[in-house]
C-alpha positions in Angstrom: 126.8 103.3 112.4 127.2 101.0 109.4 130.6 100.2 107.8 130.8 101.3 104.2 132.3 99.2 101.5 132.6 100.9 98.1 133.3 98.6 95.1 135.9 99.6 92.6 133.5 100.5 89.9 131.6 102.9 92.2 134.8 104.5 93.5 136.0 105.0 90.0 132.7 106.7 89.0 132.8 108.9 92.1 136.3 110.1 91.3 135.3 111.0 87.8 132.4 113.3 88.8 132.5 117.0 89.2 133.5 118.2 92.7 129.9 119.5 93.3 128.3 116.2 92.5 131.0 114.2 94.3 130.5 116.3 97.5 126.7 115.9 97.3 126.9 112.1 96.8 129.5 111.5 99.5 127.5 113.6 102.0 124.4 111.4 101.3 126.4 108.2 101.5 127.8 109.2 104.9 124.3 110.1 106.1 123.2 106.7 104.9 126.0 105.0 106.9 124.8 106.7 110.1 121.1 105.9 109.6 120.1 103.8 106.7 116.4 104.2 107.6 116.5 108.0 107.8 113.4 109.8 106.5 115.6 112.5 105.0 117.0 110.1 102.4 115.1 109.0 99.3 115.6 105.3 99.6 113.6 102.4 98.0 114.1 98.7 97.9 114.5 97.6 94.3 111.9 95.2 93.0 113.1 91.9 91.8 116.7 92.5 93.1 118.4 92.3 96.5 119.6 95.9 96.2 118.4 99.3 97.5 118.7 102.6 95.7 119.5 106.0 97.0 118.3 108.9 94.9 120.5 112.0 94.8 119.1 114.4 92.2 119.8 112.8 88.8 122.2 110.3 90.4 121.4 106.8 91.8 123.5 104.9 94.3 122.7 101.2 94.1 123.7 99.4 97.3 123.3 96.3 99.4 122.9 96.3 103.2 123.5 93.7 105.8 121.7 94.7 109.0 123.2 91.8 111.0 126.8 92.8 110.3 126.0 96.5 109.9 127.6 96.8 106.4 126.5 98.9 103.4 128.1 97.9 100.1 128.0 100.5 97.4 127.7 98.6 94.2 127.1 101.3 91.5 126.8 105.0 91.1 125.1 105.9 87.9 123.0 108.6 86.3 119.3 108.1 86.5 118.8 106.6 83.0 121.6 104.1 83.3 121.1 102.9 86.8 118.5 100.3 86.2 120.0 98.6 83.1 
């Protein structure tokens, strides 16, 4: 299991979401922490950046992972259109 670190900006965005979206996103983030290579998750390495993205409907979770230390750092949680700017 990986340790989760959620940055302040991502936590603030998560708190501002509706309870339905918040629950869906937190479930997927917890699933990510148990197995970041799970086939059930829609994960891709972002080109030209050191980050990964997790797709949850119209939401994107941008994160960094350190496999040696087993840490996943959630950088941003944004709607699909704003996630890549």
